[in-house]
N, CA, C and O atoms as a Maestro MAE file, in Angstrom:
{
 s_m_m2io_version
 :::
 2.0.0
}

f_m_ct {
 s_m_title
 :::
 protein
 m_atom[344] {
  # First column is atom index #
  i_m_mmod_type
  r_m_x_coord
  r_m_y_coord
  r_m_z_coord
  i_m_residue_number
  s_m_chain_name
  s_m_pdb_residue_name
  s_m_pdb_atom_name
  i_m_atomic_number
  :::
  1 25 112.262 91.410 79.245 1 A "UNK " " N  " 7
  2 3 111.054 90.844 80.098 1 A "UNK " " CA " 6
  3 2 109.731 91.307 79.687 1 A "UNK " " C  " 6
  4 15 109.441 92.469 79.402 1 A "UNK " " O  " 8
  5 25 108.895 90.216 79.681 2 A "UNK " " N  " 7
  6 3 107.597 90.265 79.457 2 A "UNK " " CA " 6
  7 2 106.862 90.949 80.548 2 A "UNK " " C  " 6
  8 15 107.011 90.465 81.670 2 A "UNK " " O  " 8
  9 25 106.030 92.076 80.414 3 A "UNK " " N  " 7
  10 3 105.018 92.561 82.047 3 A "UNK " " CA " 6
  11 2 104.470 91.547 82.207 3 A "UNK " " C  " 6
  12 15 104.218 90.781 81.277 3 A "UNK " " O  " 8
  13 25 104.168 91.326 83.433 4 A "UNK " " N  " 7
  14 3 103.223 90.490 84.239 4 A "UNK " " CA " 6
  15 2 102.066 90.892 84.658 4 A "UNK " " C  " 6
  16 15 102.038 91.832 85.452 4 A "UNK " " O  " 8
  17 25 100.980 90.342 84.267 5 A "UNK " " N  " 7
  18 3 99.655 90.998 84.269 5 A "UNK " " CA " 6
  19 2 98.864 90.134 85.421 5 A "UNK " " C  " 6
  20 15 99.189 89.006 85.794 5 A "UNK " " O  " 8
  21 25 97.590 91.024 85.973 6 A "UNK " " N  " 7
  22 3 96.829 90.298 86.874 6 A "UNK " " CA " 6
  23 2 95.832 89.339 85.800 6 A "UNK " " C  " 6
  24 15 95.198 89.825 84.864 6 A "UNK " " O  " 8
  25 25 95.851 87.970 86.143 7 A "UNK " " N  " 7
  26 3 94.796 87.111 85.416 7 A "UNK " " CA " 6
  27 2 93.614 87.134 86.327 7 A "UNK " " C  " 6
  28 15 92.662 86.537 85.825 7 A "UNK " " O  " 8
  29 25 93.366 87.652 87.546 8 A "UNK " " N  " 7
  30 3 92.077 87.552 88.069 8 A "UNK " " CA " 6
  31 2 91.750 88.791 88.619 8 A "UNK " " C  " 6
  32 15 92.588 89.693 88.645 8 A "UNK " " O  " 8
  33 25 90.171 88.993 89.240 9 A "UNK " " N  " 7
  34 3 89.857 90.379 89.604 9 A "UNK " " CA " 6
  35 2 89.719 91.621 89.014 9 A "UNK " " C  " 6
  36 15 89.684 91.834 87.802 9 A "UNK " " O  " 8
  37 25 89.619 92.684 90.176 10 A "UNK " " N  " 7
  38 3 89.309 94.153 89.396 10 A "UNK " " CA " 6
  39 2 90.365 94.286 88.341 10 A "UNK " " C  " 6
  40 15 90.064 94.760 87.246 10 A "UNK " " O  " 8
  41 25 91.457 93.934 88.582 11 A "UNK " " N  " 7
  42 3 92.434 94.399 87.612 11 A "UNK " " CA " 6
  43 2 92.946 93.485 86.839 11 A "UNK " " C  " 6
  44 15 94.163 93.304 86.802 11 A "UNK " " O  " 8
  45 25 92.129 92.815 86.148 12 A "UNK " " N  " 7
  46 3 92.592 91.359 85.408 12 A "UNK " " CA " 6
  47 2 92.839 92.230 84.028 12 A "UNK " " C  " 6
  48 15 92.064 93.082 83.594 12 A "UNK " " O  " 8
  49 25 94.099 91.825 83.432 13 A "UNK " " N  " 7
  50 3 94.477 92.283 82.147 13 A "UNK " " CA " 6
  51 2 95.458 93.553 82.563 13 A "UNK " " C  " 6
  52 15 96.117 93.980 81.615 13 A "UNK " " O  " 8
  53 25 95.664 94.246 83.875 14 A "UNK " " N  " 7
  54 3 96.525 95.291 84.190 14 A "UNK " " CA " 6
  55 2 97.983 94.857 84.589 14 A "UNK " " C  " 6
  56 15 98.230 93.758 85.086 14 A "UNK " " O  " 8
  57 25 98.797 95.690 84.361 15 A "UNK " " N  " 7
  58 3 100.472 95.347 84.529 15 A "UNK " " CA " 6
  59 2 100.462 95.388 86.029 15 A "UNK " " C  " 6
  60 15 100.177 96.399 86.671 15 A "UNK " " O  " 8
  61 25 100.792 94.221 86.553 16 A "UNK " " N  " 7
  62 3 100.908 94.150 88.237 16 A "UNK " " CA " 6
  63 2 101.661 95.357 88.854 16 A "UNK " " C  " 6
  64 15 101.260 95.859 89.904 16 A "UNK " " O  " 8
  65 25 102.850 95.865 88.141 17 A "UNK " " N  " 7
  66 3 103.428 96.941 88.710 17 A "UNK " " CA " 6
  67 2 102.876 98.358 88.925 17 A "UNK " " C  " 6
  68 15 103.123 99.237 89.750 17 A "UNK " " O  " 8
  69 25 101.971 98.250 87.794 18 A "UNK " " N  " 7
  70 3 101.062 99.626 87.781 18 A "UNK " " CA " 6
  71 2 100.218 99.584 88.769 18 A "UNK " " C  " 6
  72 15 99.960 100.601 89.412 18 A "UNK " " O  " 8
  73 25 99.676 98.426 89.030 19 A "UNK " " N  " 7
  74 3 98.517 98.188 90.199 19 A "UNK " " CA " 6
  75 2 99.143 98.303 91.481 19 A "UNK " " C  " 6
  76 15 98.590 98.963 92.360 19 A "UNK " " O  " 8
  77 25 100.531 97.575 91.735 20 A "UNK " " N  " 7
  78 3 101.162 98.257 93.007 20 A "UNK " " CA " 6
  79 2 101.373 99.846 93.400 20 A "UNK " " C  " 6
  80 15 101.273 100.307 94.537 20 A "UNK " " O  " 8
  81 25 101.652 100.490 92.337 21 A "UNK " " N  " 7
  82 3 101.744 101.688 92.492 21 A "UNK " " CA " 6
  83 2 100.376 102.628 92.614 21 A "UNK " " C  " 6
  84 15 100.330 103.723 93.175 21 A "UNK " " O  " 8
  85 25 99.359 101.996 92.008 22 A "UNK " " N  " 7
  86 3 97.863 102.439 92.133 22 A "UNK " " CA " 6
  87 2 96.926 102.122 93.118 22 A "UNK " " C  " 6
  88 15 96.043 102.832 93.599 22 A "UNK " " O  " 8
  89 25 97.297 100.722 93.405 23 A "UNK " " N  " 7
  90 3 96.318 100.150 94.702 23 A "UNK " " CA " 6
  91 2 97.197 99.208 95.523 23 A "UNK " " C  " 6
  92 15 96.964 98.002 95.445 23 A "UNK " " O  " 8
  93 25 98.134 99.627 96.261 24 A "UNK " " N  " 7
  94 3 99.114 98.599 96.771 24 A "UNK " " CA " 6
  95 2 98.293 97.832 97.854 24 A "UNK " " C  " 6
  96 15 98.830 96.853 98.373 24 A "UNK " " O  " 8
  97 25 97.289 98.121 98.159 25 A "UNK " " N  " 7
  98 3 96.367 97.531 99.467 25 A "UNK " " CA " 6
  99 2 95.954 96.158 98.988 25 A "UNK " " C  " 6
  100 15 96.064 95.053 99.519 25 A "UNK " " O  " 8
  101 25 95.321 96.640 97.543 26 A "UNK " " N  " 7
  102 3 94.853 95.678 96.592 26 A "UNK " " CA " 6
  103 2 95.753 94.338 96.407 26 A "UNK " " C  " 6
  104 15 95.367 93.176 96.528 26 A "UNK " " O  " 8
  105 25 96.980 94.779 96.100 27 A "UNK " " N  " 7
  106 3 98.261 93.875 95.633 27 A "UNK " " CA " 6
  107 2 98.465 93.168 97.095 27 A "UNK " " C  " 6
  108 15 98.698 91.961 97.157 27 A "UNK " " O  " 8
  109 25 98.376 93.901 98.153 28 A "UNK " " N  " 7
  110 3 98.710 93.397 99.556 28 A "UNK " " CA " 6
  111 2 97.843 92.234 99.710 28 A "UNK " " C  " 6
  112 15 98.258 91.103 99.963 28 A "UNK " " O  " 8
  113 25 96.622 92.559 99.548 29 A "UNK " " N  " 7
  114 3 95.463 91.457 99.853 29 A "UNK " " CA " 6
  115 2 95.520 90.163 98.839 29 A "UNK " " C  " 6
  116 15 95.352 88.989 99.170 29 A "UNK " " O  " 8
  117 25 95.784 90.643 97.588 30 A "UNK " " N  " 7
  118 3 96.145 89.468 96.907 30 A "UNK " " CA " 6
  119 2 96.973 88.384 97.195 30 A "UNK " " C  " 6
  120 15 96.736 87.176 97.204 30 A "UNK " " O  " 8
  121 25 98.355 89.253 97.517 31 A "UNK " " N  " 7
  122 3 99.707 88.337 98.158 31 A "UNK " " CA " 6
  123 2 99.244 87.630 99.039 31 A "UNK " " C  " 6
  124 15 99.537 86.437 98.959 31 A "UNK " " O  " 8
  125 25 98.354 88.075 100.208 32 A "UNK " " N  " 7
  126 3 98.259 87.311 101.224 32 A "UNK " " CA " 6
  127 2 96.907 86.377 101.193 32 A "UNK " " C  " 6
  128 15 96.766 85.505 102.050 32 A "UNK " " O  " 8
  129 25 96.027 86.568 100.284 33 A "UNK " " N  " 7
  130 3 94.921 85.805 100.111 33 A "UNK " " CA " 6
  131 2 94.434 84.603 98.917 33 A "UNK " " C  " 6
  132 15 93.764 83.573 98.989 33 A "UNK " " O  " 8
  133 25 95.055 85.227 97.948 34 A "UNK " " N  " 7
  134 3 95.183 84.475 96.747 34 A "UNK " " CA " 6
  135 2 96.265 83.271 96.535 34 A "UNK " " C  " 6
  136 15 97.432 83.646 96.420 34 A "UNK " " O  " 8
  137 25 96.058 82.115 96.480 35 A "UNK " " N  " 7
  138 3 97.091 81.061 96.558 35 A "UNK " " CA " 6
  139 2 97.813 80.908 95.355 35 A "UNK " " C  " 6
  140 15 98.919 80.380 95.467 35 A "UNK " " O  " 8
  141 25 97.436 81.254 94.220 36 A "UNK " " N  " 7
  142 3 98.133 81.262 93.141 36 A "UNK " " CA " 6
  143 2 99.044 82.529 92.743 36 A "UNK " " C  " 6
  144 15 99.855 82.513 91.817 36 A "UNK " " O  " 8
  145 25 98.814 83.519 93.500 37 A "UNK " " N  " 7
  146 3 99.599 84.776 93.108 37 A "UNK " " CA " 6
  147 2 100.427 85.027 94.142 37 A "UNK " " C  " 6
  148 15 100.298 84.929 95.362 37 A "UNK " " O  " 8
  149 25 101.624 85.496 93.165 38 A "UNK " " N  " 7
  150 3 102.782 85.788 94.268 38 A "UNK " " CA " 6
  151 2 103.699 86.790 93.232 38 A "UNK " " C  " 6
  152 15 103.565 86.859 92.010 38 A "UNK " " O  " 8
  153 25 104.636 87.519 94.049 39 A "UNK " " N  " 7
  154 3 105.326 88.776 93.532 39 A "UNK " " CA " 6
  155 2 106.730 88.548 93.504 39 A "UNK " " C  " 6
  156 15 107.187 88.104 94.558 39 A "UNK " " O  " 8
  157 25 107.339 88.690 92.799 40 A "UNK " " N  " 7
  158 3 108.946 88.654 92.799 40 A "UNK " " CA " 6
  159 2 109.352 89.461 93.913 40 A "UNK " " C  " 6
  160 15 108.609 90.284 94.448 40 A "UNK " " O  " 8
  161 25 110.463 89.238 94.240 41 A "UNK " " N  " 7
  162 3 111.410 89.806 95.414 41 A "UNK " " CA " 6
  163 2 111.272 91.349 95.120 41 A "UNK " " C  " 6
  164 15 110.766 92.060 95.989 41 A "UNK " " O  " 8
  165 25 111.704 91.899 93.920 42 A "UNK " " N  " 7
  166 3 111.786 93.325 93.626 42 A "UNK " " CA " 6
  167 2 110.016 93.650 93.780 42 A "UNK " " C  " 6
  168 15 109.756 94.438 94.689 42 A "UNK " " O  " 8
  169 25 109.318 93.344 93.321 43 A "UNK " " N  " 7
  170 3 108.032 93.616 93.686 43 A "UNK " " CA " 6
  171 2 107.282 93.845 94.757 43 A "UNK " " C  " 6
  172 15 106.399 94.697 94.858 43 A "UNK " " O  " 8
  173 25 107.742 92.854 95.794 44 A "UNK " " N  " 7
  174 3 107.556 92.817 96.896 44 A "UNK " " CA " 6
  175 2 108.067 93.921 97.775 44 A "UNK " " C  " 6
  176 15 107.397 94.353 98.713 44 A "UNK " " O  " 8
  177 25 109.621 94.512 97.371 45 A "UNK " " N  " 7
  178 3 110.213 95.476 97.972 45 A "UNK " " CA " 6
  179 2 109.389 96.752 97.534 45 A "UNK " " C  " 6
  180 15 109.357 97.788 98.198 45 A "UNK " " O  " 8
  181 25 108.783 96.572 96.439 46 A "UNK " " N  " 7
  182 3 108.204 98.079 95.513 46 A "UNK " " CA " 6
  183 2 106.741 98.159 96.534 46 A "UNK " " C  " 6
  184 15 106.260 99.236 96.885 46 A "UNK " " O  " 8
  185 25 106.285 97.101 96.837 47 A "UNK " " N  " 7
  186 3 104.984 97.162 97.284 47 A "UNK " " CA " 6
  187 2 105.254 97.521 98.793 47 A "UNK " " C  " 6
  188 15 104.468 98.260 99.385 47 A "UNK " " O  " 8
  189 25 106.571 96.904 99.533 48 A "UNK " " N  " 7
  190 3 106.602 97.434 100.749 48 A "UNK " " CA " 6
  191 2 106.681 98.916 100.885 48 A "UNK " " C  " 6
  192 15 105.903 99.437 101.684 48 A "UNK " " O  " 8
  193 25 107.469 99.633 100.253 49 A "UNK " " N  " 7
  194 3 107.647 100.971 100.159 49 A "UNK " " CA " 6
  195 2 106.349 101.755 99.568 49 A "UNK " " C  " 6
  196 15 106.220 102.902 99.997 49 A "UNK " " O  " 8
  197 25 105.530 101.373 98.794 50 A "UNK " " N  " 7
  198 3 104.392 101.951 98.578 50 A "UNK " " CA " 6
  199 2 103.333 101.691 99.526 50 A "UNK " " C  " 6
  200 15 102.378 102.462 99.434 50 A "UNK " " O  " 8
  201 25 103.252 100.633 100.577 51 A "UNK " " N  " 7
  202 3 102.581 100.595 101.662 51 A "UNK " " CA " 6
  203 2 103.046 101.505 102.850 51 A "UNK " " C  " 6
  204 15 102.252 102.059 103.610 51 A "UNK " " O  " 8
  205 25 104.463 101.609 102.941 52 A "UNK " " N  " 7
  206 3 104.896 102.703 103.793 52 A "UNK " " CA " 6
  207 2 104.443 104.028 103.263 52 A "UNK " " C  " 6
  208 15 104.168 104.877 104.111 52 A "UNK " " O  " 8
  209 25 104.325 104.330 102.060 53 A "UNK " " N  " 7
  210 3 104.085 105.760 101.880 53 A "UNK " " CA " 6
  211 2 102.755 105.982 102.447 53 A "UNK " " C  " 6
  212 15 102.559 106.909 103.233 53 A "UNK " " O  " 8
  213 25 101.530 104.908 101.964 54 A "UNK " " N  " 7
  214 3 100.288 105.166 102.546 54 A "UNK " " CA " 6
  215 2 100.234 105.245 103.880 54 A "UNK " " C  " 6
  216 15 99.356 105.977 104.337 54 A "UNK " " O  " 8
  217 25 100.977 104.656 104.665 55 A "UNK " " N  " 7
  218 3 100.992 104.800 106.224 55 A "UNK " " CA " 6
  219 2 101.239 105.992 106.541 55 A "UNK " " C  " 6
  220 15 100.636 106.543 107.462 55 A "UNK " " O  " 8
  221 25 102.127 106.558 105.861 56 A "UNK " " N  " 7
  222 3 102.765 107.834 106.400 56 A "UNK " " CA " 6
  223 2 101.851 109.177 105.948 56 A "UNK " " C  " 6
  224 15 101.714 110.163 106.673 56 A "UNK " " O  " 8
  225 25 101.351 109.051 104.833 57 A "UNK " " N  " 7
  226 3 99.987 109.779 104.131 57 A "UNK " " CA " 6
  227 2 99.184 109.833 105.318 57 A "UNK " " C  " 6
  228 15 98.801 110.887 105.825 57 A "UNK " " O  " 8
  229 25 98.914 108.603 105.786 58 A "UNK " " N  " 7
  230 3 97.474 108.553 106.719 58 A "UNK " " CA " 6
  231 2 97.903 109.005 108.067 58 A "UNK " " C  " 6
  232 15 96.991 109.302 108.839 58 A "UNK " " O  " 8
  233 25 99.185 109.116 108.510 59 A "UNK " " N  " 7
  234 3 99.493 109.450 109.724 59 A "UNK " " CA " 6
  235 2 99.793 111.047 109.693 59 A "UNK " " C  " 6
  236 15 99.512 111.820 110.609 59 A "UNK " " O  " 8
  237 25 100.399 111.383 108.503 60 A "UNK " " N  " 7
  238 3 100.166 113.068 108.237 60 A "UNK " " CA " 6
  239 2 98.782 113.523 108.592 60 A "UNK " " C  " 6
  240 15 98.483 114.238 109.548 60 A "UNK " " O  " 8
  241 25 97.914 112.970 107.621 61 A "UNK " " N  " 7
  242 3 96.488 113.445 107.575 61 A "UNK " " CA " 6
  243 2 95.622 113.546 108.975 61 A "UNK " " C  " 6
  244 15 94.821 114.451 109.206 61 A "UNK " " O  " 8
  245 25 95.968 112.308 109.989 62 A "UNK " " N  " 7
  246 3 95.761 112.335 111.192 62 A "UNK " " CA " 6
  247 2 96.208 113.416 112.016 62 A "UNK " " C  " 6
  248 15 95.410 113.938 112.794 62 A "UNK " " O  " 8
  249 25 97.265 113.768 111.942 63 A "UNK " " N  " 7
  250 3 98.133 114.806 112.675 63 A "UNK " " CA " 6
  251 2 97.692 116.269 112.263 63 A "UNK " " C  " 6
  252 15 97.729 117.254 113.001 63 A "UNK " " O  " 8
  253 25 97.251 116.228 110.895 64 A "UNK " " N  " 7
  254 3 97.154 117.646 110.362 64 A "UNK " " CA " 6
  255 2 95.439 117.995 111.042 64 A "UNK " " C  " 6
  256 15 95.098 119.067 111.542 64 A "UNK " " O  " 8
  257 25 94.681 116.926 110.898 65 A "UNK " " N  " 7
  258 3 93.326 116.876 111.643 65 A "UNK " " CA " 6
  259 2 93.262 117.256 113.050 65 A "UNK " " C  " 6
  260 15 92.396 118.043 113.433 65 A "UNK " " O  " 8
  261 25 94.202 116.702 113.918 66 A "UNK " " N  " 7
  262 3 94.420 116.609 115.193 66 A "UNK " " CA " 6
  263 2 95.049 117.832 115.752 66 A "UNK " " C  " 6
  264 15 94.625 118.296 116.811 66 A "UNK " " O  " 8
  265 25 95.884 118.302 115.209 67 A "UNK " " N  " 7
  266 3 96.475 119.729 115.446 67 A "UNK " " CA " 6
  267 2 96.382 121.074 114.501 67 A "UNK " " C  " 6
  268 15 96.984 122.135 114.667 67 A "UNK " " O  " 8
  269 25 95.441 120.715 113.446 68 A "UNK " " N  " 7
  270 3 94.964 121.836 112.721 68 A "UNK " " CA " 6
  271 2 96.363 122.469 111.933 68 A "UNK " " C  " 6
  272 15 96.703 123.651 111.862 68 A "UNK " " O  " 8
  273 25 97.077 121.204 111.346 69 A "UNK " " N  " 7
  274 3 98.407 121.553 110.915 69 A "UNK " " CA " 6
  275 2 98.150 121.767 109.268 69 A "UNK " " C  " 6
  276 15 97.182 121.311 108.661 69 A "UNK " " O  " 8
  277 25 99.317 122.623 108.639 70 A "UNK " " N  " 7
  278 3 99.252 122.376 107.415 70 A "UNK " " CA " 6
  279 2 100.165 121.326 106.976 70 A "UNK " " C  " 6
  280 15 101.014 120.913 107.766 70 A "UNK " " O  " 8
  281 25 100.071 120.823 105.722 71 A "UNK " " N  " 7
  282 3 100.786 119.748 105.504 71 A "UNK " " CA " 6
  283 2 102.295 119.701 105.735 71 A "UNK " " C  " 6
  284 15 102.884 118.675 106.076 71 A "UNK " " O  " 8
  285 25 102.887 120.899 105.523 72 A "UNK " " N  " 7
  286 3 104.235 121.174 105.476 72 A "UNK " " CA " 6
  287 2 104.732 120.820 107.234 72 A "UNK " " C  " 6
  288 15 105.689 120.114 107.550 72 A "UNK " " O  " 8
  289 25 103.979 121.383 107.998 73 A "UNK " " N  " 7
  290 3 103.991 121.548 109.431 73 A "UNK " " CA " 6
  291 2 104.161 119.984 109.999 73 A "UNK " " C  " 6
  292 15 105.007 119.549 110.780 73 A "UNK " " O  " 8
  293 25 102.995 119.252 109.292 74 A "UNK " " N  " 7
  294 3 102.886 117.734 109.799 74 A "UNK " " CA " 6
  295 2 104.101 116.905 109.490 74 A "UNK " " C  " 6
  296 15 104.642 116.137 110.286 74 A "UNK " " O  " 8
  297 25 104.514 117.162 108.122 75 A "UNK " " N  " 7
  298 3 105.761 116.375 107.667 75 A "UNK " " CA " 6
  299 2 106.959 116.633 108.470 75 A "UNK " " C  " 6
  300 15 107.631 115.733 108.974 75 A "UNK " " O  " 8
  301 25 107.257 118.128 108.598 76 A "UNK " " N  " 7
  302 3 108.253 118.040 109.699 76 A "UNK " " CA " 6
  303 2 108.225 117.703 111.165 76 A "UNK " " C  " 6
  304 15 109.146 117.350 111.902 76 A "UNK " " O  " 8
  305 25 106.680 117.935 111.463 77 A "UNK " " N  " 7
  306 3 106.478 117.128 113.003 77 A "UNK " " CA " 6
  307 2 107.097 115.553 112.796 77 A "UNK " " C  " 6
  308 15 107.906 115.099 113.605 77 A "UNK " " O  " 8
  309 25 106.692 114.881 111.785 78 A "UNK " " N  " 7
  310 3 106.803 113.600 111.796 78 A "UNK " " CA " 6
  311 2 107.995 113.337 111.242 78 A "UNK " " C  " 6
  312 15 108.271 112.149 111.409 78 A "UNK " " O  " 8
  313 25 108.786 113.899 110.681 79 A "UNK " " N  " 7
  314 3 110.340 113.827 110.461 79 A "UNK " " CA " 6
  315 2 111.190 114.095 111.466 79 A "UNK " " C  " 6
  316 15 112.324 113.617 111.516 79 A "UNK " " O  " 8
  317 25 110.679 114.912 112.373 80 A "UNK " " N  " 7
  318 3 111.480 115.280 113.584 80 A "UNK " " CA " 6
  319 2 110.948 113.871 114.818 80 A "UNK " " C  " 6
  320 15 111.666 113.112 115.468 80 A "UNK " " O  " 8
  321 25 109.764 113.949 114.767 81 A "UNK " " N  " 7
  322 3 109.312 112.891 115.890 81 A "UNK " " CA " 6
  323 2 109.440 111.345 115.609 81 A "UNK " " C  " 6
  324 15 109.486 110.522 116.524 81 A "UNK " " O  " 8
  325 25 109.500 110.976 114.125 82 A "UNK " " N  " 7
  326 3 109.244 109.370 113.567 82 A "UNK " " CA " 6
  327 2 110.431 109.480 112.736 82 A "UNK " " C  " 6
  328 15 110.175 109.446 111.532 82 A "UNK " " O  " 8
  329 25 111.815 109.619 113.080 83 A "UNK " " N  " 7
  330 3 112.793 109.688 111.745 83 A "UNK " " CA " 6
  331 2 112.971 108.309 111.475 83 A "UNK " " C  " 6
  332 15 114.010 108.035 110.874 83 A "UNK " " O  " 8
  333 25 112.127 107.263 111.805 84 A "UNK " " N  " 7
  334 3 112.362 105.799 111.311 84 A "UNK " " CA " 6
  335 2 111.763 105.917 109.662 84 A "UNK " " C  " 6
  336 15 112.143 105.251 108.699 84 A "UNK " " O  " 8
  337 25 110.752 106.944 109.694 85 A "UNK " " N  " 7
  338 3 110.064 106.765 108.176 85 A "UNK " " CA " 6
  339 2 110.787 107.397 107.435 85 A "UNK " " C  " 6
  340 15 110.381 107.388 106.273 85 A "UNK " " O  " 8
  341 25 111.825 108.029 107.627 86 A "UNK " " N  " 7
  342 3 112.762 109.147 106.528 86 A "UNK " " CA " 6
  343 2 114.117 108.166 106.372 86 A "UNK " " C  " 6
  344 15 115.067 108.533 105.681 86 A "UNK " " O  " 8
  :::
 }
 m_bond[343] {
  # First column is bond index #
  i_m_from
  i_m_to
  i_m_order
  :::
  1 1 2 1
  2 2 3 1
  3 3 4 2
  4 3 5 1
  5 5 6 1
  6 6 7 1
  7 7 8 2
  8 7 9 1
  9 9 10 1
  10 10 11 1
  11 11 12 2
  12 11 13 1
  13 13 14 1
  14 14 15 1
  15 15 16 2
  16 15 17 1
  17 17 18 1
  18 18 19 1
  19 19 20 2
  20 19 21 1
  21 21 22 1
  22 22 23 1
  23 23 24 2
  24 23 25 1
  25 25 26 1
  26 26 27 1
  27 27 28 2
  28 27 29 1
  29 29 30 1
  30 30 31 1
  31 31 32 2
  32 31 33 1
  33 33 34 1
  34 34 35 1
  35 35 36 2
  36 35 37 1
  37 37 38 1
  38 38 39 1
  39 39 40 2
  40 39 41 1
  41 41 42 1
  42 42 43 1
  43 43 44 2
  44 43 45 1
  45 45 46 1
  46 46 47 1
  47 47 48 2
  48 47 49 1
  49 49 50 1
  50 50 51 1
  51 51 52 2
  52 51 53 1
  53 53 54 1
  54 54 55 1
  55 55 56 2
  56 55 57 1
  57 57 58 1
  58 58 59 1
  59 59 60 2
  60 59 61 1
  61 61 62 1
  62 62 63 1
  63 63 64 2
  64 63 65 1
  65 65 66 1
  66 66 67 1
  67 67 68 2
  68 67 69 1
  69 69 70 1
  70 70 71 1
  71 71 72 2
  72 71 73 1
  73 73 74 1
  74 74 75 1
  75 75 76 2
  76 75 77 1
  77 77 78 1
  78 78 79 1
  79 79 80 2
  80 79 81 1
  81 81 82 1
  82 82 83 1
  83 83 84 2
  84 83 85 1
  85 85 86 1
  86 86 87 1
  87 87 88 2
  88 87 89 1
  89 89 90 1
  90 90 91 1
  91 91 92 2
  92 91 93 1
  93 93 94 1
  94 94 95 1
  95 95 96 2
  96 95 97 1
  97 97 98 1
  98 98 99 1
  99 99 100 2
  100 99 101 1
  101 101 102 1
  102 102 103 1
  103 103 104 2
  104 103 105 1
  105 105 106 1
  106 106 107 1
  107 107 108 2
  108 107 109 1
  109 109 110 1
  110 110 111 1
  111 111 112 2
  112 111 113 1
  113 113 114 1
  114 114 115 1
  115 115 116 2
  116 115 117 1
  117 117 118 1
  118 118 119 1
  119 119 120 2
  120 119 121 1
  121 121 122 1
  122 122 123 1
  123 123 124 2
  124 123 125 1
  125 125 126 1
  126 126 127 1
  127 127 128 2
  128 127 129 1
  129 129 130 1
  130 130 131 1
  131 131 132 2
  132 131 133 1
  133 133 134 1
  134 134 135 1
  135 135 136 2
  136 135 137 1
  137 137 138 1
  138 138 139 1
  139 139 140 2
  140 139 141 1
  141 141 142 1
  142 142 143 1
  143 143 144 2
  144 143 145 1
  145 145 146 1
  146 146 147 1
  147 147 148 2
  148 147 149 1
  149 149 150 1
  150 150 151 1
  151 151 152 2
  152 151 153 1
  153 153 154 1
  154 154 155 1
  155 155 156 2
  156 155 157 1
  157 157 158 1
  158 158 159 1
  159 159 160 2
  160 159 161 1
  161 161 162 1
  162 162 163 1
  163 163 164 2
  164 163 165 1
  165 165 166 1
  166 166 167 1
  167 167 168 2
  168 167 169 1
  169 169 170 1
  170 170 171 1
  171 171 172 2
  172 171 173 1
  173 173 174 1
  174 174 175 1
  175 175 176 2
  176 175 177 1
  177 177 178 1
  178 178 179 1
  179 179 180 2
  180 179 181 1
  181 181 182 1
  182 182 183 1
  183 183 184 2
  184 183 185 1
  185 185 186 1
  186 186 187 1
  187 187 188 2
  188 187 189 1
  189 189 190 1
  190 190 191 1
  191 191 192 2
  192 191 193 1
  193 193 194 1
  194 194 195 1
  195 195 196 2
  196 195 197 1
  197 197 198 1
  198 198 199 1
  199 199 200 2
  200 199 201 1
  201 201 202 1
  202 202 203 1
  203 203 204 2
  204 203 205 1
  205 205 206 1
  206 206 207 1
  207 207 208 2
  208 207 209 1
  209 209 210 1
  210 210 211 1
  211 211 212 2
  212 211 213 1
  213 213 214 1
  214 214 215 1
  215 215 216 2
  216 215 217 1
  217 217 218 1
  218 218 219 1
  219 219 220 2
  220 219 221 1
  221 221 222 1
  222 222 223 1
  223 223 224 2
  224 223 225 1
  225 225 226 1
  226 226 227 1
  227 227 228 2
  228 227 229 1
  229 229 230 1
  230 230 231 1
  231 231 232 2
  232 231 233 1
  233 233 234 1
  234 234 235 1
  235 235 236 2
  236 235 237 1
  237 237 238 1
  238 238 239 1
  239 239 240 2
  240 239 241 1
  241 241 242 1
  242 242 243 1
  243 243 244 2
  244 243 245 1
  245 245 246 1
  246 246 247 1
  247 247 248 2
  248 247 249 1
  249 249 250 1
  250 250 251 1
  251 251 252 2
  252 251 253 1
  253 253 254 1
  254 254 255 1
  255 255 256 2
  256 255 257 1
  257 257 258 1
  258 258 259 1
  259 259 260 2
  260 259 261 1
  261 261 262 1
  262 262 263 1
  263 263 264 2
  264 263 265 1
  265 265 266 1
  266 266 267 1
  267 267 268 2
  268 267 269 1
  269 269 270 1
  270 270 271 1
  271 271 272 2
  272 271 273 1
  273 273 274 1
  274 274 275 1
  275 275 276 2
  276 275 277 1
  277 277 278 1
  278 278 279 1
  279 279 280 2
  280 279 281 1
  281 281 282 1
  282 282 283 1
  283 283 284 2
  284 283 285 1
  285 285 286 1
  286 286 287 1
  287 287 288 2
  288 287 289 1
  289 289 290 1
  290 290 291 1
  291 291 292 2
  292 291 293 1
  293 293 294 1
  294 294 295 1
  295 295 296 2
  296 295 297 1
  297 297 298 1
  298 298 299 1
  299 299 300 2
  300 299 301 1
  301 301 302 1
  302 302 303 1
  303 303 304 2
  304 303 305 1
  305 305 306 1
  306 306 307 1
  307 307 308 2
  308 307 309 1
  309 309 310 1
  310 310 311 1
  311 311 312 2
  312 311 313 1
  313 313 314 1
  314 314 315 1
  315 315 316 2
  316 315 317 1
  317 317 318 1
  318 318 319 1
  319 319 320 2
  320 319 321 1
  321 321 322 1
  322 322 323 1
  323 323 324 2
  324 323 325 1
  325 325 326 1
  326 326 327 1
  327 327 328 2
  328 327 329 1
  329 329 330 1
  330 330 331 1
  331 331 332 2
  332 331 333 1
  333 333 334 1
  334 334 335 1
  335 335 336 2
  336 335 337 1
  337 337 338 1
  338 338 339 1
  339 339 340 2
  340 339 341 1
  341 341 342 1
  342 342 343 1
  343 343 344 2
  :::
 }
}
């Protein structure tokens, strides 16, 4: 199968799968706002997972700042307190 590439915007000419991993928020924006852009079901699932990782990383950093935790402590706290992320 040929690689699908962006044919517009700042990632024009770049493989969509690479952009999903490197800038998932941009792909999410494109999916929601660019009428001619769409993802396959596999790409949508990968994007969903990448967005979930970003959200979890953000939550971890917020907890680290709030409680002065090391990253391992924060991850253990989230894993115990929010098992739906794991």
